[in-house]
Structures are given as structure tokens and as C-alpha cells.
C-alpha positions as CSV (number, residue, x, y, z in Angstrom):
1,X,165.8,118.2,112.4
2,X,163.9,118.8,115.8
3,X,160.5,119.8,114.3
4,X,158.7,120.8,117.5
5,X,161.8,123.0,118.1
6,X,161.5,124.4,115.0
7,X,158.1,125.3,115.0
8,X,158.3,126.9,118.3
9,X,161.0,128.8,117.3
10,X,159.2,129.8,114.2
11,X,156.0,130.8,116.7
12,X,158.5,133.0,118.4
13,X,159.9,134.8,115.5
14,X,156.3,135.5,114.6
15,X,155.3,136.9,118.1
16,X,158.5,138.6,118.2
17,X,157.8,140.3,114.6
18,X,154.7,141.3,115.3
19,X,155.7,143.0,118.6
20,X,158.3,144.9,116.8
21,X,155.9,146.0,114.1
22,X,154.1,147.7,116.9
23,X,157.0,149.4,118.2
24,X,157.3,151.0,115.3
25,X,160.2,149.0,114.2
26,X,160.7,148.2,110.1
27,X,161.5,144.6,109.7
28,X,164.4,144.3,107.0
29,X,165.0,140.6,107.4
30,X,164.1,137.2,108.7
31,X,166.4,134.2,109.2
32,X,169.3,135.8,107.5
33,X,172.2,133.5,107.0
34,X,175.7,133.9,105.8
35,X,179.0,132.2,106.8
36,X,176.7,129.5,108.9
37,X,175.6,131.8,110.7
38,X,172.4,133.2,111.7
39,X,170.1,136.3,112.5
40,X,166.5,135.6,113.4
41,X,165.3,139.2,112.5
42,X,167.1,142.5,111.3
43,X,165.2,145.5,111.6
44,X,165.6,149.3,111.5
45,X,164.5,151.5,115.0
46,X,164.5,154.6,113.6
47,X,168.0,155.2,112.2
48,X,169.6,152.2,114.2
49,X,170.3,148.6,112.5
50,X,169.1,146.1,114.7
51,X,169.9,142.3,115.1
52,X,167.7,140.4,117.0
53,X,168.0,137.2,118.4
54,X,164.6,135.6,119.4
55,X,164.4,133.1,122.1
56,X,161.5,131.2,122.3
57,X,161.0,129.2,125.8
58,X,159.4,128.9,129.1
59,X,162.2,130.2,131.2
60,X,165.0,132.3,130.9
61,X,168.3,131.4,129.1
62,X,171.1,133.6,128.2
63,X,172.5,133.9,124.6
64,X,175.9,132.4,125.1
65,X,179.2,134.2,124.0
66,X,179.5,131.7,120.9
67,X,176.1,132.6,119.7
68,X,177.0,136.2,120.0
69,X,179.8,135.8,118.0
70,X,177.7,134.1,115.1
71,X,175.2,136.9,115.3
72,X,177.8,139.7,115.1
73,X,179.7,137.7,112.2
74,X,176.6,137.4,110.0
75,X,175.7,141.4,111.1
76,X,179.2,142.2,109.6
77,X,178.1,140.7,106.4
78,X,174.8,142.2,106.0
79,X,176.2,145.7,106.9
80,X,179.0,145.3,104.3
81,X,176.4,143.8,101.9
82,X,174.0,146.9,102.3
83,X,176.7,149.4,102.7
84,X,175.3,150.2,106.2
85,X,178.6,150.6,108.0
86,X,178.0,154.3,108.7
87,X,174.6,153.8,110.6
88,X,174.0,153.2,114.6
89,X,174.2,149.1,115.3
90,X,172.2,147.7,118.2
91,X,172.0,143.7,119.3
92,X,168.9,142.9,121.2
93,X,167.6,139.9,122.5
94,X,163.4,139.2,122.4
95,X,162.5,136.4,124.7
96,X,159.3,135.1,123.9
97,X,157.1,132.9,126.5
98,X,154.9,130.6,124.1
99,X,152.7,129.5,127.0
100,X,151.8,133.3,128.0
101,X,152.2,134.9,124.4
102,X,154.7,137.5,126.2
103,X,157.5,139.2,125.3
104,X,160.7,140.6,127.0
105,X,162.7,142.6,125.1
106,X,166.2,143.6,125.9
107,X,167.8,146.5,124.1
108,X,171.7,146.6,123.7
109,X,171.4,142.6,125.2
110,X,175.2,142.7,124.2
111,X,177.9,144.7,122.8
112,X,180.7,143.9,119.7
């Protein structure tokens, strides 16, 4: 594996997690993996279960349709495992600038 890419990703996830906590989110899981799919961060924003994809980079890059499908698949398993189908659900993206240590947070980045 590309260790520099992995460590960048981990740094980005740590910055995003700190941001989310400051915003009042309750972190539930990090790097949740099921069915060969992964969600970077799962958190509660009030009563809403939020599945968050973290993008750590210098420039902007969209979350591809295939990646969205993978996140949704893992999210479905998580909701089932935890009996959360009756809660509101949202898919967000946290774009972390590792140079500036800034974050652009996009709520409802994509829909099911």
C-alpha cells in the first residue's frame, strides 16, 4: 500500500474528526468496513445518522458515483446492525486541506 497516501488520509480524518466534535457531532465509528466498502466517519448530528467521506488533498475532487454506491452499501449494513433505519440519514463530505489544515464541510453531498 501507498503509506504516504494512507498517512495523509489518516491525518485528514483526524482533522475532520476534531472539526466534527467542535461542531457538536457525536462520533460513532471511524473506518467502518463491511462488504468490501468503507465509511471514513459515522457520527450523529442531533437525531441524524451521518456518513462522512473525508477527502484529504490540496485540490478539489468529487466523490465518484462508484464511491457513493460503496458508502451507501456500507451505510445500509450499519443501519441494519444498529437498528437505525428509523433515524434521519445524511451523507456528507469533509474536504481537508492538509497544507492549510482547513476544512470545507459539505452537508448532503449526495443522496441515496
